[in-house]
MDTraj code that builds the backbone (N, CA, C; nanometers):
import mdtraj as md
import numpy as np

residues = "VAL PRO MET VAL ALA PRO GLY ASN VAL GLN VAL HIS VAL ILE ASN SER THR LEU ALA LYS VAL HIS TRP ASP PRO VAL PRO LEU LYS THR VAL ARG GLY HIS LEU GLN GLY TYR LYS VAL TYR TYR TRP LYS VAL GLN SER LEU SER ARG ARG SER ARG ARG HIS VAL GLU LYS LYS ILE LEU THR PHE ARG GLY ASN LYS THR PHE GLY MET LEU PRO GLY LEU GLU PRO TYR SER SER TYR LYS LEU ASN VAL ARG VAL VAL ASN GLY LYS GLY GLU GLY PRO ALA SER PRO ASP LYS VAL PHE LYS THR PRO GLU GLY VAL PRO SER SER PRO SER PHE LEU LYS ILE THR ASN PRO THR LEU ASP SER LEU THR LEU GLU TRP GLY SER PRO THR HIS PRO ASN GLY VAL LEU ILE SER TYR ILE LEU LYS PHE GLN PRO ILE ASN ASN THR HIS GLU LEU GLY PRO LEU VAL GLU ILE ARG ILE PRO ALA ASN GLU SER SER LEU ILE LEU LYS ASN LEU ASN TYR SER THR ARG TYR LYS PHE TYR PHE ASN ALA GLN THR SER VAL GLY SER GLY SER GLN ILE THR GLU GLU ALA VAL THR ILE MET ASP GLU".split()
xyz = np.array([
    [0.8933, 3.4926, 1.7566],
    [0.8567, 3.3432, 1.7344],
    [0.9576, 3.2833, 1.8090],
    [0.9141, 3.1121, 1.8428],
    [0.9904, 3.0066, 1.9296],
    [1.1148, 3.0232, 1.8509],
    [1.2531, 3.0247, 1.9463],
    [1.3865, 3.0156, 1.9292],
    [1.4297, 2.9037, 1.8775],
    [1.3851, 2.7615, 2.0036],
    [1.4717, 2.6717, 1.9255],
    [1.3970, 2.5530, 1.8591],
    [1.4540, 2.4606, 1.7888],
    [1.3608, 2.3355, 1.7617],
    [1.3551, 2.2228, 1.8495],
    [1.2573, 2.1228, 1.8624],
    [1.2260, 2.0269, 1.9642],
    [1.3300, 1.9014, 1.9416],
    [1.3774, 1.8649, 2.0330],
    [1.4776, 1.8011, 1.9960],
    [1.4564, 1.6532, 2.0599],
    [1.5931, 1.5613, 2.0071],
    [1.5706, 1.3746, 2.0457],
    [1.4795, 1.3158, 1.9438],
    [1.4135, 1.3805, 1.8387],
    [1.3020, 1.3696, 1.7409],
    [1.3160, 1.1847, 1.7315],
    [1.2438, 1.1457, 1.7616],
    [1.2034, 1.0009, 1.7178],
    [1.0937, 0.9133, 1.6736],
    [1.1471, 0.8321, 1.5895],
    [1.0069, 0.7616, 1.5313],
    [1.0127, 0.6221, 1.5323],
    [0.8800, 0.5717, 1.5598],
    [0.8481, 0.4135, 1.5860],
    [0.7516, 0.3531, 1.4659],
    [0.7919, 0.2732, 1.3977],
    [0.7086, 0.2658, 1.2917],
    [0.6314, 0.1077, 1.3583],
    [0.4777, 0.1857, 1.3434],
    [0.3999, 0.0795, 1.3977],
    [0.3750, -0.0458, 1.3123],
    [0.2848, -0.0338, 1.1889],
    [0.2776, -0.0993, 1.0622],
    [0.3098, -0.0129, 0.9674],
    [0.2490, -0.0912, 0.8416],
    [0.2553, -0.0046, 0.6769],
    [0.2401, 0.0725, 0.6796],
    [0.1307, 0.1202, 0.7566],
    [0.0245, 0.2765, 0.7215],
    [0.0493, 0.3416, 0.8579],
    [0.1273, 0.3096, 0.9645],
    [0.0828, 0.3919, 1.0741],
    [0.2302, 0.3921, 1.1415],
    [0.2853, 0.5448, 1.1690],
    [0.3923, 0.5282, 1.2827],
    [0.3597, 0.6404, 1.4093],
    [0.4521, 0.6358, 1.4812],
    [0.3950, 0.7187, 1.6005],
    [0.5381, 0.8010, 1.6220],
    [0.5436, 0.9237, 1.6561],
    [0.6695, 1.0024, 1.6295],
    [0.6558, 1.0792, 1.7633],
    [0.8016, 1.0883, 1.8693],
    [0.7822, 1.1950, 1.9787],
    [0.9085, 1.2124, 1.9813],
    [0.9284, 1.3805, 2.0606],
    [1.0062, 1.4457, 2.0524],
    [1.0466, 1.4964, 2.2339],
    [1.1279, 1.5680, 2.2414],
    [1.1540, 1.6422, 2.3818],
    [1.0889, 1.7835, 2.3883],
    [0.9884, 1.7963, 2.4820],
    [0.9802, 1.9516, 2.4562],
    [1.0905, 2.0419, 2.4824],
    [1.0363, 2.1482, 2.4236],
    [1.1302, 2.2821, 2.4453],
    [1.1067, 2.3497, 2.5580],
    [1.2610, 2.4271, 2.6006],
    [1.2324, 2.4792, 2.7592],
    [1.1074, 2.6067, 2.7340],
    [1.0323, 2.6003, 2.8123],
    [0.9104, 2.7217, 2.8120],
    [1.0261, 2.8923, 2.7699],
    [1.1147, 2.8730, 2.8268],
    [1.1516, 3.0155, 2.8052],
    [1.1809, 3.0488, 2.7041],
    [1.2194, 2.9422, 2.6515],
    [1.2351, 2.9400, 2.4853],
    [1.1637, 2.9898, 2.3642],
    [0.9756, 2.9628, 2.4070],
    [0.8857, 2.9504, 2.3485],
    [0.8776, 3.0837, 2.3154],
    [0.8682, 3.1982, 2.4145],
    [0.8721, 3.3572, 2.3632],
    [0.7447, 3.3502, 2.3447],
    [0.6283, 3.2937, 2.4447],
    [0.5371, 3.3330, 2.4445],
    [0.3940, 3.2249, 2.4463],
    [0.2803, 3.2145, 2.3918],
    [0.2053, 3.1248, 2.4613],
    [0.2558, 3.0146, 2.3916],
    [0.2819, 2.8814, 2.4912],
    [0.2783, 2.7598, 2.3623],
    [0.1816, 2.7125, 2.3391],
    [0.1527, 2.7066, 2.1842],
    [0.0219, 2.6871, 2.0984],
    [0.0379, 2.4852, 2.0976],
    [0.1741, 2.4601, 2.0654],
    [0.1691, 2.3039, 2.0351],
    [0.2545, 2.3199, 1.9614],
    [0.2492, 2.1520, 1.8973],
    [0.3785, 2.1395, 1.7933],
    [0.3509, 2.0950, 1.6233],
    [0.4236, 2.1254, 1.5525],
    [0.3861, 2.0872, 1.4354],
    [0.5010, 1.9731, 1.3662],
    [0.4279, 1.8350, 1.3226],
    [0.5162, 1.7744, 1.2512],
    [0.4945, 1.7592, 1.0743],
    [0.6001, 1.7967, 1.0544],
    [0.5359, 1.8030, 0.9054],
    [0.6594, 1.6405, 0.8138],
    [0.6189, 1.5994, 0.7166],
    [0.6287, 1.4910, 0.7119],
    [0.5732, 1.4881, 0.5434],
    [0.6706, 1.4033, 0.4651],
    [0.6968, 1.3760, 0.3403],
    [0.7457, 1.2651, 0.2651],
    [0.6712, 1.1910, 0.1788],
    [0.7690, 1.0777, 0.1298],
    [0.8208, 1.0804, -0.0033],
    [0.9810, 1.0191, 0.0295],
    [1.0825, 1.0484, -0.0644],
    [1.0624, 0.9711, -0.1368],
    [1.0097, 0.8440, -0.1612],
    [1.0021, 0.7298, -0.2404],
    [0.9252, 0.6430, -0.1967],
    [0.8889, 0.5376, -0.2957],
    [0.8477, 0.4276, -0.2928],
    [0.9404, 0.3350, -0.2996],
    [0.9535, 0.2250, -0.2130],
    [1.0492, 0.1422, -0.2548],
    [1.0798, 0.0492, -0.3207],
    [0.9503, 0.0376, -0.3943],
    [0.8779, -0.0975, -0.5127],
    [0.9119, -0.0075, -0.6417],
    [0.9251, 0.1252, -0.6201],
    [0.9188, 0.1964, -0.8021],
    [1.0125, 0.2843, -0.7544],
    [1.1193, 0.3262, -0.8517],
    [1.2049, 0.4266, -0.8047],
    [1.1852, 0.5853, -0.8969],
    [1.0310, 0.5643, -0.8977],
    [0.9987, 0.7064, -0.9764],
    [1.0128, 0.8154, -0.8335],
    [1.0719, 0.9544, -0.8447],
    [1.0652, 1.0291, -0.8004],
    [0.9347, 1.0888, -0.8592],
    [0.8133, 1.1780, -0.7174],
    [0.7285, 1.2865, -0.8161],
    [0.7318, 1.3672, -0.7334],
    [0.6330, 1.4642, -0.8050],
    [0.6050, 1.6051, -0.6686],
    [0.5880, 1.5780, -0.5392],
    [0.6883, 1.6093, -0.4405],
    [0.7045, 1.5801, -0.2814],
    [0.5634, 1.6725, -0.2196],
    [0.4785, 1.6290, -0.1907],
    [0.3792, 1.6738, -0.0867],
    [0.3905, 1.6642, 0.0532],
    [0.4175, 1.7789, 0.0712],
    [0.4251, 1.7920, 0.2684],
    [0.3191, 1.7733, 0.3697],
    [0.2823, 1.7275, 0.4271],
    [0.1777, 1.6951, 0.5043],
    [0.2083, 1.7952, 0.6757],
    [0.1247, 1.8117, 0.7190],
    [0.1153, 1.8762, 0.8195],
    [0.0324, 1.7949, 0.9059],
    [0.0827, 1.7978, 1.0632],
    [0.0090, 1.7629, 1.1462],
    [0.0002, 1.8418, 1.2856],
    [-0.0591, 1.9004, 1.3210],
    [-0.0484, 1.9966, 1.4655],
    [-0.1129, 1.9255, 1.5724],
    [-0.0168, 1.9222, 1.6784],
    [-0.0622, 1.8236, 1.8232],
    [-0.0661, 1.9692, 1.9164],
    [-0.1748, 1.9928, 1.9804],
    [-0.2211, 2.1188, 2.0543],
    [-0.1001, 2.1563, 2.2321],
    [-0.1319, 2.1741, 2.2601],
    [-0.0685, 2.1830, 2.4072],
    [0.1135, 2.1786, 2.3871],
    [0.1209, 2.0774, 2.5140],
    [0.2397, 2.0598, 2.5339],
    [0.2255, 1.9224, 2.5375],
    [0.2077, 1.8521, 2.4658],
    [0.1792, 1.6818, 2.4077],
    [0.3282, 1.6936, 2.3464],
    [0.3754, 1.5637, 2.3755],
    [0.5151, 1.4961, 2.3222],
    [0.5389, 1.4182, 2.2159],
    [0.4591, 1.3791, 2.1816],
    [0.4264, 1.2630, 2.0857],
    [0.3021, 1.2870, 2.0110],
    [0.3034, 1.2078, 1.8866],
    [0.1664, 1.2191, 1.8146],
    [0.2169, 1.0808, 1.7120],
    [0.0674, 1.0712, 1.6329],
    [0.0649, 0.9921, 1.5548],
    [0.0681, 1.0357, 1.4021],
    [0.1109, 0.9545, 1.3204],
    [0.0997, 0.9513, 1.1965],
    [0.0437, 0.8775, 1.1063],
    [-0.1073, 0.8484, 1.0464],
    [-0.1793, 0.7737, 0.9962],
    [-0.1826, 0.7713, 0.8572],
    [-0.2314, 0.6849, 0.8037],
    [-0.2218, 0.6779, 0.6287],
    [-0.1079, 0.7057, 0.5436],
    [0.0066, 0.6147, 0.6206],
    [0.1427, 0.6030, 0.5274],
    [0.0943, 0.5264, 0.4712],
    [0.1595, 0.5401, 0.3294],
    [0.2036, 0.4201, 0.2360],
    [0.2968, 0.3302, 0.2564],
    [0.2402, 0.1990, 0.2312],
    [0.3105, 0.1123, 0.2874],
    [0.4572, 0.0957, 0.1800],
    [0.5863, 0.0190, 0.2236],
    [0.6962, 0.0348, 0.1588],
    [0.7411, 0.1728, 0.1233],
    [0.7453, 0.2526, 0.2088],
    [0.7672, 0.3768, 0.1359],
    [0.9331, 0.4121, 0.2735],
    [0.9760, 0.5642, 0.1684],
    [1.0895, 0.5899, 0.2698],
    [1.0262, 0.7412, 0.2953],
    [1.0533, 0.8183, 0.3896],
    [1.0024, 0.9036, 0.5050],
    [1.0261, 0.9809, 0.5326],
    [1.0225, 1.1296, 0.5041],
    [1.0874, 1.2550, 0.6064],
    [1.0200, 1.3232, 0.7344],
    [1.0790, 1.3551, 0.8118],
    [0.9592, 1.4450, 0.8707],
    [1.0539, 1.5624, 0.9857],
    [0.9951, 1.6566, 1.0136],
    [1.0822, 1.7336, 1.1127],
    [0.9522, 1.7576, 1.2024],
    [1.0307, 1.8639, 1.3219],
    [0.9232, 1.9007, 1.4368],
    [0.9572, 2.0384, 1.4235],
    [0.8134, 2.1188, 1.5126],
    [0.8618, 2.2943, 1.5026],
    [0.7535, 2.3120, 1.5993],
    [0.7716, 2.3783, 1.6803],
    [0.6920, 2.4296, 1.8114],
    [0.6245, 2.5776, 1.7528],
    [0.5295, 2.5745, 1.8174],
    [0.4208, 2.7352, 1.7853],
    [0.3917, 2.7832, 1.8957],
    [0.4006, 2.9101, 1.8333],
    [0.3328, 2.9985, 1.9681],
    [0.2656, 3.0766, 1.8789],
    [0.1767, 3.2129, 1.9568],
    [0.0734, 3.2850, 1.9079],
    [0.1136, 3.3273, 1.7844],
    [0.2712, 3.3653, 1.7676],
    [0.3337, 3.4611, 1.6329],
    [0.3322, 3.3530, 1.5159],
    [0.3672, 3.2027, 1.5831],
    [0.4091, 3.1848, 1.4089],
    [0.5242, 3.0353, 1.4994],
    [0.5878, 2.9963, 1.4187],
    [0.6472, 2.8562, 1.4190],
    [0.7958, 2.8710, 1.4692],
    [0.8854, 2.7682, 1.5405],
    [0.9935, 2.7693, 1.5566],
    [1.0872, 2.7630, 1.4064],
    [1.2056, 2.6786, 1.4421],
    [1.2891, 2.6334, 1.3567],
    [1.2663, 2.4905, 1.3877],
    [1.2731, 2.4659, 1.2553],
    [1.2747, 2.2830, 1.2097],
    [1.3554, 2.1956, 1.3120],
    [1.3214, 2.0866, 1.3261],
    [1.4127, 1.9839, 1.4342],
    [1.5046, 1.9208, 1.2818],
    [1.6224, 1.8866, 1.2924],
    [1.6558, 1.8138, 1.1955],
    [1.5549, 1.7128, 1.1136],
    [1.5637, 1.6952, 0.9728],
    [1.5132, 1.5936, 0.9072],
    [1.5307, 1.4496, 0.9581],
    [1.4284, 1.4039, 0.9759],
    [1.4303, 1.2259, 1.0363],
    [1.4112, 1.1329, 0.9632],
    [1.4785, 1.0347, 0.9207],
    [1.4100, 0.9355, 0.7803],
    [1.3616, 0.8354, 0.8440],
    [1.2561, 0.7628, 0.7956],
    [1.2170, 0.6211, 0.8418],
    [1.1450, 0.5915, 0.7038],
    [1.1104, 0.4054, 0.7574],
    [1.0859, 0.3609, 0.6104],
    [0.9917, 0.2865, 0.6938],
    [0.8285, 0.3072, 0.5799],
    [0.6956, 0.2101, 0.6190],
    [0.7673, 0.0246, 0.5879],
    [0.7423, -0.0774, 0.6597],
    [0.7769, -0.1714, 0.6020],
    [0.6159, -0.2199, 0.4944],
    [0.6668, -0.3207, 0.4350],
    [0.5542, -0.3694, 0.3244],
    [0.4121, -0.4131, 0.3541],
    [0.3078, -0.3952, 0.3009],
    [0.1753, -0.4129, 0.2482],
    [0.1471, -0.5046, 0.1957],
    [0.0255, -0.5543, 0.2228],
    [-0.0435, -0.6425, 0.0962],
    [-0.0305, -0.5449, -0.0223],
    [-0.0372, -0.6414, -0.1235],
    [-0.0571, -0.5437, -0.2927],
    [-0.2037, -0.5054, -0.2783],
    [-0.2344, -0.4362, -0.3641],
    [-0.3949, -0.3839, -0.4226],
    [-0.4404, -0.4878, -0.5661],
    [-0.5509, -0.4372, -0.5692],
    [-0.5608, -0.6035, -0.6699],
    [-0.4684, -0.5746, -0.7785],
    [-0.4452, -0.6649, -0.8597],
    [-0.3978, -0.6796, -1.0186],
    [-0.4780, -0.5434, -1.0828],
    [-0.4461, -0.4977, -1.2112],
    [-0.4961, -0.3826, -1.2505],
    [-0.6488, -0.4360, -1.3606],
    [-0.6109, -0.5429, -1.4026],
    [-0.7150, -0.5749, -1.4851],
    [-0.6833, -0.7559, -1.5205],
    [-0.7616, -0.8472, -1.5407],
    [-0.7335, -0.9654, -1.5844],
    [-0.8438, -1.0007, -1.6869],
    [-0.8159, -0.9922, -1.7887],
    [-0.8767, -1.0636, -1.9186],
    [-0.8445, -1.1722, -2.0386],
    [-0.9576, -1.2476, -2.0060],
    [-0.9853, -1.3839, -2.0745],
    [-1.0413, -1.3889, -2.2166],
    [-0.9255, -1.4398, -2.2647],
    [-0.9397, -1.4624, -2.4298],
    [-0.9138, -1.6136, -2.5144],
    [-0.9272, -1.6182, -2.6329],
    [-0.9100, -1.7282, -2.6594],
    [-0.9759, -1.8839, -2.6418],
    [-1.0755, -1.8916, -2.6230],
    [-1.1987, -1.9737, -2.6351],
    [-1.1533, -2.1091, -2.6960],
    [-1.1108, -2.2121, -2.6733],
    [-1.1345, -2.3295, -2.7400],
    [-1.2188, -2.4597, -2.6352],
    [-1.1865, -2.5328, -2.7009],
    [-1.2904, -2.6041, -2.6265],
    [-1.2494, -2.6809, -2.5037],
    [-1.1224, -2.6624, -2.4895],
    [-1.0792, -2.7373, -2.3876],
    [-0.9563, -2.6306, -2.2834],
    [-0.9517, -2.4888, -2.3812],
    [-0.8134, -2.4026, -2.3276],
    [-0.9256, -2.2383, -2.2986],
    [-0.8840, -2.1628, -2.2260],
    [-0.8394, -2.0423, -2.2023],
    [-0.7570, -1.9692, -2.1824],
    [-0.7337, -1.8785, -2.2546],
    [-0.6184, -1.7678, -2.2176],
    [-0.6432, -1.6548, -2.1584],
    [-0.5695, -1.6626, -2.0334],
    [-0.5574, -1.5416, -1.9348],
    [-0.4538, -1.4555, -1.9252],
    [-0.4609, -1.2907, -1.9162],
    [-0.3642, -1.2078, -1.8965],
    [-0.4820, -1.0840, -1.8148],
    [-0.2860, -1.0778, -1.7348],
    [-0.3400, -0.9717, -1.6297],
    [-0.2601, -0.8130, -1.6487],
    [-0.2919, -0.7522, -1.5676],
    [-0.1639, -0.6110, -1.5251],
    [-0.1659, -0.6428, -1.3717],
    [0.0009, -0.5852, -1.3223],
    [0.0558, -0.6124, -1.2151],
    [-0.0181, -0.5125, -1.1039],
    [-0.0567, -0.5058, -0.9712],
    [-0.1002, -0.3795, -0.8945],
    [-0.0703, -0.2562, -0.9260],
    [-0.1475, -0.1670, -0.9069],
    [-0.0786, -0.0844, -0.9587],
    [-0.0333, 0.0311, -0.8421],
    [-0.0479, -0.0351, -0.6826],
    [-0.0058, -0.0724, -0.5865],
    [0.0591, -0.1319, -0.5666],
    [0.2128, -0.2086, -0.5818],
    [0.2254, -0.3136, -0.5280],
    [0.2496, -0.3378, -0.3638],
    [0.2646, -0.1870, -0.2563],
    [0.3026, -0.2085, -0.1746],
    [0.4242, -0.2924, -0.0724],
    [0.5114, -0.3234, -0.1878],
    [0.6250, -0.4390, -0.1357],
    [0.6348, -0.4998, -0.2578],
    [0.7242, -0.6213, -0.2546],
    [0.8181, -0.6913, -0.3739],
    [0.6878, -0.8183, -0.3694],
    [0.6618, -0.8000, -0.5085],
    [0.5295, -0.8904, -0.5260],
    [0.6180, -1.0568, -0.5153],
    [0.5872, -1.1340, -0.4947],
    [0.6315, -1.2895, -0.4970],
    [0.5822, -1.3821, -0.5548],
    [0.4040, -1.3511, -0.6087],
    [0.3717, -1.4266, -0.6590],
    [0.1837, -1.4127, -0.6871],
    [0.1306, -1.4624, -0.7764],
    [-0.0431, -1.4382, -0.8301],
    [-0.0942, -1.5585, -0.7778],
    [-0.2147, -1.5647, -0.7368],
    [-0.3038, -1.6701, -0.7005],
    [-0.4267, -1.6471, -0.7944],
    [-0.4060, -1.7892, -0.8741],
    [-0.5317, -1.7911, -0.9273],
    [-0.6135, -1.8793, -0.8678],
    [-0.7488, -1.8901, -0.8785],
    [-0.8684, -2.0252, -0.8183],
    [-0.9592, -2.0055, -0.9049],
    [-1.0019, -2.0770, -0.9421],
    [-1.1282, -2.1214, -1.0584],
    [-1.2165, -2.2439, -1.0515],
    [-1.3413, -2.2282, -1.0759],
    [-1.3867, -2.3528, -1.0813],
    [-1.5284, -2.3672, -1.1622],
    [-1.5448, -2.4224, -1.2068],
    [-1.6856, -2.4578, -1.2787],
    [-1.7730, -2.4135, -1.2324],
    [-1.8683, -2.3464, -1.3547],
    [-2.0235, -2.3175, -1.2732],
    [-2.1408, -2.3991, -1.3668],
    [-2.2043, -2.4429, -1.2959],
    [-2.3171, -2.5030, -1.3924],
    [-2.4280, -2.4525, -1.4705],
    [-2.5064, -2.5024, -1.5201],
    [-2.6473, -2.4368, -1.5114],
    [-2.7236, -2.3859, -1.4439],
    [-2.6973, -2.4919, -1.3191],
    [-2.7979, -2.4008, -1.1859],
    [-2.7595, -2.3367, -1.1168],
    [-2.6284, -2.2398, -1.1488],
    [-2.5534, -2.2052, -1.1059],
    [-2.4815, -2.2150, -0.9674],
    [-2.4906, -2.3862, -0.9551],
    [-2.4239, -2.4670, -0.8561],
    [-2.2714, -2.4560, -0.9137],
    [-2.1502, -2.4232, -0.7845],
    [-2.0086, -2.4398, -0.8234],
    [-1.9783, -2.5434, -0.7532],
    [-1.8349, -2.5832, -0.8938],
    [-1.7749, -2.6859, -0.8920],
    [-1.6484, -2.6782, -0.8107],
    [-1.5898, -2.7784, -0.8136],
    [-1.4416, -2.7843, -0.6936],
    [-1.3437, -2.6867, -0.7295],
    [-1.2879, -2.6240, -0.6850],
    [-1.1949, -2.5102, -0.6515],
    [-1.0694, -2.5573, -0.6989],
    [-1.0246, -2.5166, -0.7928],
    [-0.8385, -2.5350, -0.8459],
    [-0.7315, -2.3978, -0.7956],
    [-0.6549, -2.4268, -0.7462],
    [-0.5841, -2.3002, -0.6861],
    [-0.4228, -2.3250, -0.7567],
    [-0.3952, -2.2204, -0.8274],
    [-0.2427, -2.2071, -0.9094],
    [-0.1895, -2.1097, -0.8452],
    [-0.0555, -2.1460, -0.8294],
    [0.0075, -2.0548, -0.7611],
    [0.1418, -1.9753, -0.8977],
    [0.1349, -1.8859, -0.9334],
    [0.2286, -1.8408, -1.0883],
    [0.3026, -1.7652, -1.0163],
    [0.4402, -1.7625, -1.1410],
    [0.5388, -1.6210, -1.0837],
    [0.5073, -1.5062, -1.0588],
    [0.5774, -1.4201, -1.0021],
    [0.5581, -1.2663, -0.9979],
    [0.5918, -1.2221, -1.1459],
    [0.6570, -1.2765, -1.2227],
    [0.7396, -1.2124, -1.3219],
    [0.6177, -1.2455, -1.4408],
    [0.5527, -1.3731, -1.4709],
    [0.4207, -1.3529, -1.5501],
    [0.3321, -1.2594, -1.5632],
    [0.2968, -1.2651, -1.6838],
    [0.1593, -1.1661, -1.7107],
    [0.1085, -1.2724, -1.7581],
    [0.0570, -1.3734, -1.8046],
    [-0.0607, -1.4397, -1.8948],
    [-0.0115, -1.6153, -1.8666],
    [-0.1307, -1.6610, -1.9054],
    [-0.1415, -1.8055, -1.8590],
    [-0.2097, -1.8647, -1.9937],
    [-0.2043, -1.9792, -2.0130],
    [-0.2648, -2.0819, -2.1002],
    [-0.3422, -2.1739, -1.9988],
    [-0.4722, -2.1923, -1.9775],
    [-0.5364, -2.2833, -1.8823],
    [-0.5608, -2.3948, -1.9871],
    [-0.5302, -2.5111, -1.9585],
    [-0.5424, -2.6576, -2.0288],
    [-0.6286, -2.7671, -1.9342],
    [-0.6665, -2.8160, -2.0681],
    [-0.7331, -2.9817, -1.9855],
    [-0.9050, -2.9030, -1.9115],
    [-0.9536, -2.8300, -1.9753],
    [-1.0906, -2.7772, -1.9148],
    [-1.2140, -2.8156, -2.0122],
    [-1.3073, -2.8524, -1.9545],
    [-1.4450, -2.8808, -1.9886],
    [-1.4628, -2.8310, -2.0790],
    [-1.5338, -2.8704, -2.1855],
    [-1.5967, -2.7729, -2.3397],
    [-1.7232, -2.7718, -2.3149],
    [-1.7882, -2.6382, -2.3412],
    [-1.8802, -2.5431, -2.3093],
    [-1.9350, -2.5573, -2.1711],
    [-1.7995, -2.4813, -2.1109],
    [-1.8298, -2.5228, -1.9752],
    [-1.8242, -2.3385, -1.9415],
    [-1.8776, -2.2891, -1.8361],
    [-1.8731, -2.1797, -1.7317],
    [-1.7879, -2.1541, -1.6739],
    [-1.7039, -2.0762, -1.6402],
    [-1.5625, -2.1064, -1.5255],
    [-1.5683, -1.9649, -1.4580],
    [-1.5558, -1.9759, -1.3219],
    [-1.5572, -1.8208, -1.3105],
    [-1.4156, -1.8161, -1.2063],
    [-1.3092, -1.7111, -1.2146],
    [-1.1926, -1.7008, -1.1997],
    [-1.1727, -1.5862, -1.1181],
    [-1.0934, -1.6296, -0.9694],
    [-1.0361, -1.5149, -0.8785],
    [-0.9086, -1.5201, -0.8384],
    [-0.8395, -1.3822, -0.8914],
    [-0.7288, -1.3745, -0.8902],
    [-0.6237, -1.2145, -0.7921],
    [-0.5574, -1.2778, -0.7552],
    [-0.4684, -1.2066, -0.6390],
    [-0.3598, -1.1930, -0.6991],
    [-0.2492, -1.0797, -0.5977],
    [-0.1358, -1.0749, -0.6055],
    [-0.0783, -1.0856, -0.4431],
    [0.0504, -1.1208, -0.4076],
    [0.0874, -1.1507, -0.2741],
    [0.2207, -1.0793, -0.2875],
    [0.2341, -1.0362, -0.1538],
    [0.3908, -0.9717, -0.0888],
    [0.3860, -1.1003, 0.0074],
    [0.5202, -1.0455, 0.0531],
    [0.5471, -1.1621, 0.1605],
    [0.4554, -1.1223, 0.3105],
    [0.3607, -1.0032, 0.2896],
    [0.3045, -0.9889, 0.3974],
    [0.1571, -1.0521, 0.4054],
    [0.1570, -1.0619, 0.2873],
    [0.0071, -1.1820, 0.2465],
    [-0.0675, -1.1466, 0.1455],
    [-0.1753, -1.1619, 0.0798],
    [-0.2846, -1.1828, -0.0665],
    [-0.3245, -1.0332, -0.0422],
    [-0.3497, -0.9673, -0.1402],
    [-0.4342, -0.8238, -0.1704],
    [-0.5402, -0.8918, -0.1685],
    [-0.6445, -0.7469, -0.2792],
    [-0.7628, -0.7774, -0.2821],
    [-0.7559, -0.8495, -0.3816],
    [-0.8613, -0.9320, -0.4503],
    [-0.9155, -0.9952, -0.5716],
    [-0.9754, -0.9782, -0.6692],
    [-0.9600, -0.9648, -0.7849],
    [-1.0594, -0.9443, -0.9005],
    [-1.1209, -1.0826, -0.9575],
    [-1.2358, -1.0713, -0.9834],
    [-1.3196, -1.2160, -1.0332],
    [-1.3490, -1.1436, -1.1575],
    [-1.3834, -1.2889, -1.2708],
    [-1.3956, -1.2706, -1.4014],
    [-1.4560, -1.4623, -1.4361],
    [-1.5447, -1.3980, -1.5247],
    [-1.6067, -1.5566, -1.5628],
    [-1.5872, -1.5573, -1.7422],
    [-1.5559, -1.6633, -1.7727],
    [-1.5697, -1.7276, -1.9129],
    [-1.6198, -1.8610, -2.0013],
    [-1.6322, -1.8480, -2.1014],
    [-1.6741, -1.9934, -2.1313],
    [-1.6238, -2.0457, -2.2574],
    [-1.6165, -2.2122, -2.2092],
    [-1.5085, -2.2785, -2.3205],
    [-1.6041, -2.2890, -2.4390],
    [-1.5657, -2.3023, -2.5282],
    [-1.6783, -2.3048, -2.6825],
    [-1.7076, -2.4572, -2.6874],
    [-1.8674, -2.4788, -2.7418],
    [-1.9119, -2.6194, -2.7423],
    [-1.8478, -2.7072, -2.8435],
    [-1.8043, -2.6472, -2.9659],
    [-1.7415, -2.7479, -3.0703],
    [-1.6418, -2.6306, -3.1620],
    [-1.5810, -2.6914, -3.2386],
    [-1.4898, -2.6380, -3.3052],
    [-1.5666, -2.5641, -3.4983],
])
top = md.Topology()
chain = top.add_chain()
for i, resn in enumerate(residues, 1):
    res = top.add_residue(resn, chain, resSeq=i)
    for name in ("N", "CA", "C"):
        top.add_atom(name, md.element.get_by_symbol(name[0]), res)
traj = md.Trajectory(xyz[None], top)
């Protein structure tokens, strides 16, 4: 098997889901056989928004021939990763380079996990929601947009409300009675807004 590990391993984080890794080639005489390529082992150490540690799944990408760089796609935003690089010949893999730590930046969050609308009255509705399953960063707010829908399914004026990230319910007041409303709801990190969920609900006609 090869005798030495690739040196000078560097990671360049391109965005919240993609990084580029490059390394110095090993001297050919230390390969002790036919150079087949390099393998990059990488794994997520932890999510930076949740302190939970779970089973660590190592991923391996193989770069054929004498390449000295490769792309690592499909990373999770706002997470800490480790990687190392090994050279491969027909017999097997050489020793691993020292582990290199890198962090991915924040991304946009997934949609809120649910949006429930309850307690209709003449002029109010109560909204409850769950935070995104994958915040992909630090949540800074929720954005609620809503508008009335009339009997011919035309949409009325859109109202937008920004809600602090630590809230999980809201009572909307001063609505029109016996009116159907359409709601659009999403979460935001400093990078931007995540995908929204929509829901409809009706205020009651009379007490």
